C-alpha positions in Angstrom: -75.6 -4.0 -57.2 -75.2 -0.5 -57.4 -74.6 0.7 -60.7 -71.0 3.2 -60.6 -71.7 6.8 -61.5 -70.4 8.3 -64.8 -68.0 11.0 -63.8 -65.1 13.3 -65.7 -63.0 16.0 -65.9 -62.1 18.6 -68.5 -58.0 19.3 -68.8 -56.0 20.9 -71.6 -52.8 18.2 -72.5 -49.6 19.1 -71.6 -47.6 19.7 -74.7 -44.3 19.8 -73.5 -42.1 23.0 -72.5 -44.7 23.9 -69.8 -47.3 24.9 -72.8 -50.8 23.7 -72.8 -52.8 22.5 -75.7 -55.4 25.1 -76.8 -58.6 22.8 -76.8 -60.4 21.3 -74.1 -60.1 17.4 -73.7 -62.5 15.1 -71.5 -61.7 12.1 -69.3 -64.4 9.9 -67.8 -64.2 7.3 -65.2 -67.6 5.0 -64.3 -68.9 2.1 -66.5 -68.2 2.2 -70.3 -66.0 5.1 -70.7 -63.9 5.6 -73.9 -60.6 6.9 -73.8 -60.0 10.4 -73.5 -60.6 12.7 -76.1 -61.2 16.2 -77.6 -64.5 17.5 -76.6 -66.6 19.7 -79.7 -69.7 21.4 -80.1 -72.4 19.7 -81.8 -71.3 21.3 -85.0 -68.0 19.5 -84.7 -66.2 23.0 -83.8 -63.5 22.7 -80.8 -64.0 23.9 -77.4 -61.1 26.4 -76.2 -63.4 28.2 -73.4 -63.7 26.1 -69.9 -67.0 27.1 -68.7 -68.3 26.0 -72.4 -66.4 22.6 -72.0 -67.6 21.7 -68.5 -71.1 22.3 -69.9 -70.6 20.1 -72.8 -69.0 17.5 -70.5 -71.9 17.2 -68.4 -74.5 16.8 -71.4 -72.4 14.1 -72.3 -72.2 12.3 -69.2 -76.2 13.3 -69.1 -76.5 11.3 -72.3 -74.5 8.3 -71.5 -76.3 7.7 -68.1 -79.6 7.5 -69.9 -78.4 5.2 -72.6 -76.9 3.1 -70.2 -80.5 3.0 -68.8 -82.0 2.3 -72.3 -83.7 5.7 -72.5 -81.9 6.9 -75.4 -82.7 5.7 -79.2 -79.3 4.9 -80.8 -80.4 5.5 -83.9 -81.7 9.3 -83.0 -78.5 10.0 -81.5 -76.5 9.0 -84.8 -78.8 10.7 -86.7 -76.7 14.2 -85.1 -73.5 12.9 -86.3 -71.9 15.4 -88.6 -71.5 13.6 -91.8 -67.7 14.7 -92.8 -66.8 12.4 -89.7 -68.7 9.4 -91.1 -67.0 9.9 -94.4 -63.8 10.1 -92.7 -64.2 6.4 -90.8 -65.8 5.0 -94.3 -62.6 5.8 -96.0 -60.7 4.3 -93.2 -62.8 1.7 -93.3 -61.9 0.8 -97.3 -58.2 1.0 -96.3 -58.7 -1.4 -93.8 -60.7 -3.7 -96.3 -57.7 -3.2 -98.8 -59.3 -1.5 -101.2 -57.2 0.3 -103.9 -56.3 4.2 -103.4 -58.0 5.1 -106.7 -61.1 3.2 -105.5 -60.9 5.1 -102.2 -59.9 8.4 -103.9 -63.0 8.2 -106.1 -65.7 7.7 -103.1 -64.2 10.5 -101.8 -64.2 12.6 -104.6 -67.7 11.8 -105.5 -69.4 11.8 -101.8 -67.8 15.4 -101.3 -68.9 16.8 -104.2 -72.9 14.8 -103.9 -72.6 15.7 -100.2 -72.3 19.3 -100.8 -74.6 19.9 -103.8 -77.0 18.3 -101.7 -76.4 20.4 -98.6 -76.0 17.5 -96.5 -74.5 18.2 -93.2 -75.5 15.4 -90.8 -76.1 11.8 -91.1 -79.7 12.6 -91.1 -79.4 14.2 -94.4 -78.4 11.4 -96.3 -81.6 10.1 -97.2 -83.0 9.0 -100.6 -85.1 12.5 -101.1 -81.9 14.6 -100.6 -79.7 12.6 -102.5 -81.9 12.5 -105.9 -82.6 16.4 -105.5 -78.4 16.5 -105.4 -78.3 14.1 -108.7 -81.0 16.4 -110.6 -78.7 19.2 -109.7 -75.3 17.7 -111.4 -77.4 16.5 -113.9 -76.9 20.4 -115.9 -76.4 18.1 -119.2 -72.7 18.0 -119.2 -72.8 14.6 -117.6 -73.5 11.2 -118.5 -75.5 8.9 -116.6 -72.5 6.6 -116.1 -71.7 10.1 -114.1 -74.3 10.1 -112.1 -74.2 7.0 -110.9 -70.9 7.1 -109.5 -71.7 9.8 -107.1 -75.2 7.9 -106.5 -72.8 4.9 -105.9 -70.1 6.8 -103.7 -73.2 8.0 -101.5 -74.1 4.3 -101.0 -70.7 3.1 -100.5 -71.5 5.4 -96.9 -74.7 4.0 -96.4 -73.6 1.0 -96.6 -70.4 1.4 -93.9 -73.1 3.0 -91.3 -75.2 -0.3 -91.6 -72.4 -2.3 -91.3 -72.6 -5.2 -88.6 -69.4 -4.1 -87.0 -70.8 -0.3 -87.1 -74.5 -0.7 -87.0 -75.3 3.1 -86.5 -78.4 2.3 -88.7 -80.5 -0.5 -89.2 -80.5 -0.5 -93.2 -78.4 1.5 -95.5 -80.4 4.9 -95.8 -79.8 5.9 -99.5 -80.3 2.4 -101.1 -83.9 3.3 -102.3 -82.4 5.8 -104.7 -83.2 4.6 -108.3 -80.1 5.0 -110.9 -80.1 7.0 -113.9 -80.8 5.4 -116.9 -79.4 6.2 -120.4 -76.8 5.6 -123.1 -76.0 9.2 -123.2 -72.2 9.6 -124.1 -70.1 12.9 -123.7 -69.1 13.5 -127.7 -65.8 14.9 -127.9 -64.0 16.8 -131.2 -60.8 17.7 -131.9 -58.8 20.5 -132.4 -57.4 21.7 -135.7 -54.1 22.8 -135.9 -55.0 26.6 -135.9 -56.8 25.9 -132.6 -53.9 24.1 -130.8 -51.3 26.7 -131.5 -53.9 29.4 -130.7 -54.4 27.0 -126.9 -50.4 27.0 -126.7 -49.9 30.6 -127.2 -52.3 31.4 -124.5 -51.1 28.9 -121.9 -47.9 29.8 -119.5 -44.9 27.0 -120.1 -46.0 24.5 -117.2 -49.3 23.8 -119.0 -48.2 24.3 -122.2 -45.4 21.6 -122.5 -48.5 19.5 -120.9 -50.6 20.5 -123.9 -48.0 19.8 -126.3 -47.1 16.2 -124.9 -50.8 15.5 -124.7 -51.3 17.1 -128.7 -48.7 14.9 -130.2 -48.2 11.5 -128.2 -52.1 11.3 -127.3 -51.1 10.4 -123.9 -54.1 9.9 -121.4 -54.2 11.4 -118.2 -52.7 8.5 -116.1 -50.1 7.6 -118.9 -49.0 11.7 -118.4 -48.4 11.5 -114.4 -46.6 8.0 -114.8 -44.5 9.8 -117.5 -40.8 9.7 -115.9 -37.8 11.4 -117.5 -35.8 7.7 -117.5 -38.9 6.9 -120.1 -37.6 9.4 -122.3 -34.4 9.4 -124.9 -33.5 12.5 -126.8 -31.0 11.9 -129.1 -31.3 11.7 -133.1 -34.1 9.5 -133.0 -36.4 10.8 -129.8 -38.7 8.2 -128.3 -40.4 7.3 -125.0 -41.4 4.2 -123.7 -43.7 3.6 -120.6 -43.8 0.4 -118.8 -46.8 -1.6 -119.2 -48.4 -1.2 -116.1 -48.7 2.2 -116.8 -50.4 1.9 -119.9 -54.1 1.0 -120.2 -53.4 -1.0 -123.4 -50.0 -2.4 -121.8 -52.1 -3.8 -118.9 -54.9 -6.1 -120.9 -51.1 -7.4 -122.9 -50.1 -8.3 -119.3 -53.4 -9.9 -118.7 -52.8 -11.9 -122.3 -49.4 -12.9 -121.4 -47.9 -11.1 -124.1 -44.8 -8.4 -125.0 -45.3 -4.3 -124.6 -41.9 -3.0 -125.1 -42.7 -1.2 -128.3 -40.7 2.3 -127.8 -43.2 5.5 -129.3 -41.2 7.8 -131.5 -41.4 11.3 -130.3 -42.3 14.6 -132.8 -39.8 16.9 -133.5 -41.4 19.8 -132.0 -42.1 17.9 -128.5 -38.3 16.4 -128.4 -36.6 19.8 -128.6 -39.3 21.5 -126.0 -38.6 18.3 -123.5 -34.8 18.7 -123.9 -35.2 22.8 -123.1 -37.1 22.2 -120.4 -35.7 19.2 -118.7 -34.0 20.1 -115.3 -30.3 19.8 -115.2 -30.4 17.8 -112.1 -33.5 16.1 -112.8 -33.7 12.2 -111.3 -34.2 9.5 -113.4 -37.3 8.2 -111.4 -38.3 11.9 -111.1 -42.0 12.6 -112.9 -42.0 14.9 -116.3 -44.8 16.8 -114.6 -45.4 17.0 -111.4 -49.0 18.9 -111.7 -51.3 18.0 -114.7 -53.9 21.1 -114.9 -57.7 19.9 -114.2 -60.7 20.4 -116.0 -61.5 23.9 -115.0 -57.7 25.1 -116.0 -58.4 23.9 -119.1 -61.9 25.8 -119.9 -59.8 28.8 -118.7 -57.2 28.1 -120.9 -59.8 27.8 -124.5 -61.4 30.6 -122.9 -58.2 32.6 -123.2 -57.5 31.3 -126.8 -61.3 32.3 -128.2 -61.9 28.4 -128.8 -65.2 27.6 -127.5 -65.7 24.4 -125.4 -68.9 23.3 -127.3 -69.3 23.7 -131.2 -73.0 24.2 -132.6 -73.2 20.0 -133.2 -72.7 19.8 -128.6 -69.4 18.4 -129.2 -67.1 19.3 -126.3 -63.4 19.8 -125.6 -61.9 18.4 -122.4 -58.7 16.7 -121.4 -59.7 13.4 -123.3 -60.4 15.6 -126.4 -56.3 16.0 -127.0 -56.3 12.5 -127.2 -59.5 12.7 -129.8 -57.0 15.2 -131.7 -53.9 12.9 -131.8 -55.7 10.4 -133.1 -57.6 12.4 -135.8 -54.6 14.0 -137.2 -53.0 10.7 -137.8 -56.0 10.5 -140.2 -55.7 13.2 -141.7 -52.3 13.5 -142.2 -52.2 9.9 -144.3 -50.5 7.7 -141.4 -51.5 4.0 -142.3 -54.5 3.1 -140.2 -52.4 -0.4 -139.0 -50.2 1.8 -137.4 -53.2 3.9 -135.3 -53.2 1.0 -132.9 -49.5 1.1 -132.0 -48.9 5.1 -132.0 -52.1 5.4 -129.6 -50.7 2.7 -127.1 -54.3 0.3 -127.8 -54.2 -3.6 -127.2 -53.8 -5.2 -130.5 -56.9 -6.4 -131.7 -56.6 -9.1 -134.0 -54.1 -12.4 -134.2 -52.0 -10.9 -136.9 -51.5 -7.6 -135.4 -50.4 -9.6 -131.6 -48.4 -12.3 -133.3 -47.4 -11.8 -136.7 -46.3 -8.4 -136.9 -42.9 -7.0 -136.2 -43.4 -3.3 -135.5 -39.5 -3.0 -135.3 -39.0 -2.9 -138.6 -41.5 0.2 -139.4 -39.9 3.6 -139.4 -42.6 5.0 -136.8 -40.5 8.3 -136.9 -41.4 8.8 -140.6 -44.6 8.6 -139.5 -45.3 10.5 -136.4 -43.1 13.5 -138.4 -46.0 13.8 -140.6 -48.0 15.9 -137.6 -48.9 18.8 -138.3 -46.3 21.9 -136.7 -48.0 23.2 -133.8 -45.1 24.7 -131.7 -46.0 28.8 -130.7 -43.4 31.2 -131.6 -41.7 32.6 -129.2 -42.7 36.0 -127.8 -40.4 39.0 -127.3 -40.6 38.7 -123.2 -39.6 34.8 -123.4 -36.7 35.8 -126.2 -35.2 38.6 -124.4 -35.6 36.2 -121.0 -33.6 33.6 -122.7 -30.9 36.2 -124.6 -30.3 37.9 -120.6 -30.2 34.5 -119.1 -27.6 33.6 -121.2 -25.6 36.4 -121.4 -25.7 37.2 -117.4 -21.9 36.5 -115.9 -22.2 33.5 -113.6 -22.4 34.2 -110.0 -20.2 31.9 -108.7 -17.1 29.8 -110.2 -18.5 26.7 -112.7 -17.4 23.6 -111.6 -15.2 21.9 -114.5 -16.0 18.7 -115.4 -14.6 15.3 -114.0 -12.5 13.9 -116.4 -12.7 9.9 -117.3 -11.1 7.8 -115.0 -10.1 6.0 -118.1 -7.9 8.7 -119.2 -4.9 10.3 -117.7 -4.5 13.5 -117.0 -1.5 15.3 -116.9 -1.1 18.6 -114.7 1.3 21.4 -115.5 3.8 21.8 -113.1 3.9 25.3 -111.3 6.7 27.4 -109.8 6.0 30.1 -107.2 7.5 33.3 -108.0 7.3 37.0 -106.9 4.5 37.6 -109.5 2.6 34.7 -108.8 2.5 31.0 -109.7 3.8 30.6 -113.3 3.3 27.6 -115.9 6.7 25.6 -116.7 7.8 25.0 -120.2 
């Protein structure tokens, strides 16, 4: 029986309203033909010229005929695939396998970083030599072995996908032979002094200034800051914040132990005043307090603007987690009782006495948190002028009166019409 001949055509799909798509698509007829797809050049660029599209279609048909006849090695053909497409397919496969969103996000972040550092563009570039060279470049003294192994693990995940039985682009994982980095190098962080904290807050603009003030006076981790909602904050005579257990690292451990995690933590008076000042009037209860958090390079720029060295003479560094180190150091320096450090830091209780025989609700935590130094920056003349102009500016529209309570009856004055206009009676 004669084998059917592969045929195809190029076209621009209709987008409605008589308009055509900008890029050319291909449609095949014959043996082992896929669905219509957009035509791309070998470098992944889409095609807008009809002549180029027809030439590309002829190349694709020729390759498919040779593959059907067994004249092309599938591994050689797969080696030319763009690596970014392989990464996207890997992320889709991880999502279908129900991996967590955080795991998928980390694989994407680390894989893109190591691929760009090593100059890997094709699947053929994903090999132990390129990966080891990229890790050597990333090993600049500021990253621990654990971080370098995370970059290697992201590349191994991509290699595991291309060698999986349901994909089978390659027979084996091409980067499995890359050795892991060994060592116990840990980044040592240092705490900011009160004077350095004031300079950092003065140098940072307002959206980031509130973030730094919150991190310095609460010791919140980055995930906890992102999970903070306005409904978690109570701004009264005893301001407090209470994160749910699932949003805190210590709370998750307490849930595994089936222990309660409902201790409300006090807020420093300066932080409570700053949150009250910058809370939107129409903020929803479930709205996040911080819609975005500063990245590492943003913090480095703010430290440079404040004249603070990121690395001191002992090799200790300042990063976003060092703000939590600062909070813990200030608790010790200000004379807070050591048994209260774990409560204010939101770490899981370590001893049986702390877990079962201590009720911290009887302790005046507000008095302890008030011992922390005052670091709120003094407002500049421009900020004072802006606030005065805002307060003295006449309203552009008529203010909406407050709605009276339903339990009280409101009596409206009687009004009668006259030549001079309406006037009150009585």
